[in-house]
C-alpha positions as CSV (number, residue, x, y, z in Angstrom):
1,M,0.0,0.0,0.0
2,S,1.0,3.6,-0.4
3,Y,-0.4,7.0,0.5
4,D,0.4,10.7,0.0
5,L,2.7,11.5,2.9
6,P,2.2,15.1,4.0
7,A,5.2,17.2,2.9
8,A,7.0,20.4,3.5
9,I,9.4,22.3,1.2
10,V,12.1,24.2,3.1
11,I,13.8,27.0,1.1
12,P,16.8,28.7,2.7
13,T,17.7,32.0,1.1
14,H,20.1,34.8,1.5
15,N,20.0,38.1,-0.5
16,R,18.0,36.5,-3.3
17,R,15.2,38.9,-3.7
18,D,15.5,38.8,-7.5
19,R,14.8,35.1,-7.6
20,V,13.4,33.6,-4.4
21,G,9.8,34.6,-5.4
22,R,10.0,32.2,-8.5
23,A,11.2,29.4,-6.2
24,V,8.3,30.0,-3.9
25,E,5.8,30.0,-6.8
26,A,7.3,26.8,-8.2
27,A,7.0,25.1,-4.8
28,L,3.4,26.3,-4.3
29,N,2.6,24.9,-7.7
30,Q,3.4,21.3,-6.7
31,S,0.5,18.9,-7.4
32,H,0.9,17.3,-3.9
33,P,-2.5,17.9,-2.2
34,N,-1.0,18.4,1.3
35,C,2.3,20.4,1.0
36,I,3.4,23.6,2.7
37,V,6.3,25.9,1.8
38,I,8.6,27.3,4.5
39,V,11.1,30.0,3.5
40,V,14.0,30.8,5.9
41,D,15.5,34.2,5.2
42,D,19.0,33.8,6.5
43,G,19.6,37.5,7.5
44,S,19.2,39.0,4.1
45,G,19.9,42.7,3.6
46,D,18.5,43.3,0.2
47,G,14.7,43.4,0.9
48,T,14.1,39.6,0.5
49,W,11.9,39.6,3.6
50,Q,9.8,42.4,2.4
51,D,9.3,40.7,-0.9
52,L,8.3,37.4,0.8
53,R,5.3,39.2,2.5
54,R,3.4,39.1,-0.8
55,F,2.9,35.4,-0.2
56,Q,1.5,35.7,3.4
57,G,-2.1,35.4,2.2
58,D,-1.5,31.8,1.0
59,A,-2.5,29.3,3.6
60,R,0.3,27.0,2.5
61,F,3.1,29.5,3.0
62,A,5.2,30.4,6.1
63,A,8.5,32.1,6.5
64,L,11.1,32.7,9.2
65,R,13.5,35.6,9.3
66,L,16.8,34.9,11.1
67,A,18.1,37.8,13.1
68,R,21.5,37.4,11.4
69,N,23.2,35.4,8.7
70,L,23.9,31.9,10.2
71,G,24.7,29.9,7.1
72,T,22.7,27.5,4.9
73,G,22.9,24.6,7.4
74,A,21.4,26.6,10.2
75,A,18.7,28.1,8.0
76,K,17.7,24.6,7.0
77,N,17.7,23.4,10.6
78,A,15.4,26.2,11.6
79,G,12.9,25.0,9.0
80,I,13.3,21.4,10.0
81,L,12.3,22.1,13.6
82,L,8.8,23.4,12.5
83,T,7.8,20.9,9.8
84,G,5.6,18.8,12.2
85,S,5.1,15.2,11.1
86,R,5.7,16.1,7.5
87,A,8.3,14.7,5.1
88,V,10.8,17.4,4.2
89,S,12.4,18.5,0.9
90,F,14.9,21.3,0.5
91,H,15.0,23.6,-2.5
92,D,17.3,26.5,-3.2
93,S,16.2,29.9,-4.6
94,D,17.3,28.9,-8.0
95,D,15.8,25.4,-8.1
96,R,12.9,24.5,-10.3
97,P,11.1,21.3,-9.3
98,H,8.9,19.2,-11.7
99,P,5.2,19.9,-10.6
100,D,4.7,16.3,-9.6
101,K,8.1,15.9,-7.8
102,L,6.7,15.9,-4.2
103,L,3.6,13.8,-5.1
104,R,5.6,11.0,-6.7
105,Q,8.2,11.0,-3.9
106,S,5.7,11.1,-1.1
107,R,3.8,8.1,-2.5
108,A,7.0,6.2,-2.8
109,L,8.0,7.2,0.7
110,G,4.6,6.3,2.1
111,Q,4.7,2.7,0.9
112,T,4.2,-0.1,3.4
113,G,4.9,-3.8,3.2
114,L,8.1,-3.4,1.1
115,P,9.6,-6.7,0.0
116,R,13.0,-7.8,1.2
117,D,15.1,-9.2,-1.6
118,P,17.0,-12.3,-0.2
119,C,19.9,-11.6,-2.6
120,L,20.8,-8.4,-0.7
121,N,23.0,-8.4,2.4
122,W,20.7,-6.6,4.9
123,S,22.9,-7.6,7.8
124,A,25.5,-5.2,6.5
125,I,23.4,-2.2,7.6
126,G,22.4,-3.9,10.9
127,L,18.8,-4.7,9.8
128,P,17.5,-7.7,11.8
129,D,16.0,-10.7,10.0
130,H,12.3,-10.2,9.2
131,A,12.4,-6.5,10.3
132,P,9.9,-4.5,8.1
133,L,11.5,-2.4,5.4
134,E,10.7,1.4,5.5
135,L,12.1,4.0,3.1
136,S,13.6,7.0,4.8
137,A,14.4,9.0,1.7
138,V,13.4,9.1,-2.0
139,F,15.7,10.9,-4.4
140,S,15.5,11.6,-8.1
141,H,17.8,12.4,-10.9
142,H,18.3,16.1,-11.6
143,E,19.4,18.4,-14.4
144,L,22.1,21.0,-14.0
145,I,22.2,24.2,-16.0
146,L,25.7,25.7,-15.8
147,P,26.7,29.3,-16.2
148,D,28.2,28.6,-19.6
149,G,24.9,27.3,-20.9
150,R,25.7,23.6,-20.7
151,R,22.8,21.3,-19.6
152,E,23.9,18.1,-17.8
153,I,21.5,15.4,-16.7
154,I,22.9,13.9,-13.4
155,R,21.9,10.3,-13.2
156,R,23.1,8.7,-9.9
157,E,22.3,5.1,-9.2
158,I,25.8,3.7,-8.6
159,S,28.1,6.5,-7.3
160,I,25.7,7.6,-4.6
161,V,28.5,7.7,-2.1
162,D,31.4,9.2,-4.1
163,D,33.3,10.1,-0.9
164,V,33.5,6.4,0.0
165,F,33.9,4.8,-3.5
166,P,35.6,7.3,-5.8
167,N,36.4,4.4,-8.1
168,V,32.8,4.5,-9.5
169,Q,33.1,8.2,-10.3
170,M,35.3,7.8,-13.4
171,G,34.0,9.2,-16.6
172,T,31.5,11.6,-15.1
173,T,30.8,14.7,-17.2
174,V,30.7,17.0,-14.2
175,P,33.7,16.4,-11.8
176,G,32.4,15.0,-8.5
177,D,28.8,15.0,-9.6
178,W,26.6,13.2,-7.1
179,L,23.0,12.6,-6.1
180,H,21.8,16.0,-5.1
181,I,20.3,16.5,-1.6
182,N,17.8,18.9,-3.1
183,S,16.4,16.1,-5.2
184,G,15.3,14.2,-2.1
185,L,12.3,13.9,0.1
186,F,13.1,12.8,3.7
187,H,11.0,11.0,6.2
188,P,10.8,12.7,9.7
189,R,12.5,9.6,11.2
190,I,15.8,10.7,9.6
191,F,15.9,14.0,11.6
192,A,14.7,12.3,14.8
193,A,17.6,9.8,14.5
194,L,20.4,11.9,13.0
195,G,19.6,15.5,13.9
196,G,20.0,18.2,11.3
197,Y,22.7,19.8,9.1
198,A,26.3,20.4,10.2
199,D,27.8,23.9,10.3
200,T,29.9,23.5,7.2
201,I,29.9,24.7,3.6
202,E,29.7,21.1,2.6
203,E,26.5,20.6,4.7
204,D,24.7,18.7,1.9
205,R,27.5,16.3,1.3
206,E,27.9,15.6,5.0
207,F,24.2,15.1,5.6
208,R,23.9,12.8,2.5
209,N,26.8,10.6,3.8
210,R,25.3,10.4,7.3
211,I,21.9,9.2,5.9
212,I,23.4,6.5,3.8
213,L,26.2,5.3,6.0
214,S,23.8,5.0,9.0
215,G,21.9,2.4,7.0
216,H,18.7,4.3,6.2
217,L,16.9,2.9,3.2
218,V,16.8,5.2,0.1
219,R,15.2,4.9,-3.3
220,V,16.0,6.8,-6.5
221,I,13.3,7.7,-9.0
222,P,15.3,7.4,-12.3
223,E,13.9,10.6,-13.9
224,P,15.1,14.3,-13.6
225,L,12.4,15.8,-11.3
226,L,14.5,18.9,-10.4
227,T,16.3,21.5,-12.4
228,K,19.2,23.2,-10.6
229,I,20.3,26.5,-12.1
230,E,23.9,27.5,-11.3
231,T,24.7,31.2,-11.6
232,A,28.0,33.1,-11.3
233,D,27.2,34.0,-7.6
234,S,26.1,30.5,-6.6
235,L,28.1,29.1,-3.7
236,T,29.5,26.3,-5.9
237,Q,30.5,28.9,-8.6
238,S,31.7,31.8,-6.6
239,R,35.5,32.0,-6.4
240,A,35.5,32.2,-2.6
241,T,33.4,29.0,-2.2
242,D,33.7,26.9,-5.4
243,Y,34.9,23.3,-5.3
244,T,38.6,24.3,-5.5
245,S,38.5,27.2,-3.0
246,P,40.4,26.8,0.3
247,A,37.2,27.1,2.3
248,R,35.4,24.3,0.5
249,T,38.6,22.2,0.2
250,A,39.0,22.3,4.0
251,A,35.3,21.5,4.6
252,R,35.5,18.6,2.1
253,E,38.5,17.2,3.9
254,A,36.7,17.3,7.2
255,V,33.8,15.3,5.7
256,W,36.4,12.8,4.4
257,R,37.8,12.4,7.9
258,E,34.3,11.5,9.1
259,V,34.1,8.9,6.3
260,A,37.4,7.5,7.5
261,T,36.1,7.2,11.0
262,W,33.0,5.4,9.8
263,M,35.1,3.0,7.8
264,Q,37.0,2.1,11.0
265,T,34.1,2.0,13.4
266,R,30.9,1.7,11.3
267,R,29.3,4.3,13.6
268,I,27.6,7.6,12.8
269,T,27.4,10.3,15.3
270,P,24.0,12.2,15.3
271,K,24.2,16.1,15.1
272,P,21.4,17.6,17.3
273,I,20.2,20.9,16.0
274,D,21.7,23.7,18.0
275,L,20.8,27.3,17.1
276,P,21.9,30.4,19.0
277,M,19.7,32.4,21.3
278,G,17.5,34.8,19.4
279,A,18.1,33.1,16.1
280,V,14.6,33.8,14.7
281,A,13.5,37.4,14.7
282,E,10.1,37.1,12.9
283,V,7.7,34.6,11.6
284,I,5.0,34.8,8.8
285,N,2.0,32.6,9.2
286,P,3.2,30.6,12.3
287,G,-0.2,29.0,12.5
288,I,0.6,26.5,9.7
289,L,3.8,25.4,11.4
290,A,4.1,22.7,14.0
291,P,6.8,21.2,16.2
292,S,8.8,18.3,14.7
293,T,10.5,15.4,16.3
294,A,13.9,16.4,15.0
295,L,16.8,15.8,17.4
296,A,17.7,19.1,19.0
297,T,19.3,20.5,22.1
298,P,16.9,21.4,24.9
299,A,17.5,25.1,24.6
300,T,16.9,25.1,20.8
301,R,13.8,22.9,21.3
302,Q,12.3,25.5,23.8
303,A,13.2,28.4,21.6
304,A,11.6,26.9,18.5
305,A,8.4,26.3,20.5
306,R,8.3,30.0,21.3
307,W,8.7,31.0,17.7
308,I,5.2,29.6,16.9
309,G,3.6,29.8,20.3
310,A,3.7,26.1,20.9
311,A,3.8,24.7,24.4
312,E,6.8,22.5,23.6
313,L,8.3,20.7,20.6
314,Q,7.2,17.1,20.3
315,R,9.4,14.4,21.8
316,L,9.7,10.9,20.6
C-alpha cells in the first residue's frame, strides 16, 4: 500500500530577492495535495523579507526571518524544527522542481509492506532478519544548467557515495557529480535519529553521507524531477566558495575524515540541531507550522516552540 505522505518544502535563502519569489511559486505549484512551503530568510539585507510578504495570504506558505546570517545549514535546521510530522524536501532559490516531484516522492516514501530481496545483504546495515522495510528518503535524478549554458543530466544510481567509493566516479561529465540532496524527500525519522545539518559549507555532502552510512533505506526515481540553475554567484560557482576554494577544500577534507572514522568504526554520530539564542526574529503565518520530532538541544527545542507559540516541541 501507499499514501500521500504530507510534505514540506524548506527554502533557505540569503540576498536572493530577485529570484526567491520564483522558487516559492514553483514550490506552491506542486501537485501534492498536502504540501506547505517554509522559506527561511538567512539574515538578508536586500529586501528579501519584504518581498516574501506578498505570499503571506497563501495558507500553504510560512517564513522565518533569522536575526543574522547563520549559514545555509542553520537556516535549513530552523525550518526542519517546524515541519511537524511532514516529510521534508529542500529547495534553493534557483531550483525548479517538476510539478509532480513531491507527489511522486511522497507516494514512494509512504509505501508499506516493502519486499526484502533475499539476494541483498541486509545484515551489512544492521537490519535484523524479518524486520519491516521502510524507506527513509526518496531521491530523483536532476538536471544542472551551468553558467556557460551547458545542460547536464545527473543520473546517480551507482556512485551515490562518491566520498567512499571514488572508483565508481570515473567518466562523469561534471567532476564530482553526485546525487543532489535537493532532489530528495526525507521522512521525519531521519531527523529524529540523525539530527540536522552540520555547520559547514559542505552541509549537503555531510548530511547525505550520514543518511546512507547509517543504514537508512533510500530509493532513486530514475527521472530528472528537479532543475538546478547555477549562476556566477552560486556558492558552488563563486571564487570564494567553489569546489577548488580553500574554504570548500577544508570542509570537504573534514567530511572525508568523518568517512574515515566510519570505515573504521561503522558508527555515525548524530548532530542535534543547536541554534543560538534569538536566532529567529520574525515569523510569517506561524499557525501553519508545527513542532517536529527532530533531534535538538533542549535550549533550541524550547526556543523553537516560542517562535510559533507552541507549548513544547514534540518528543519521541
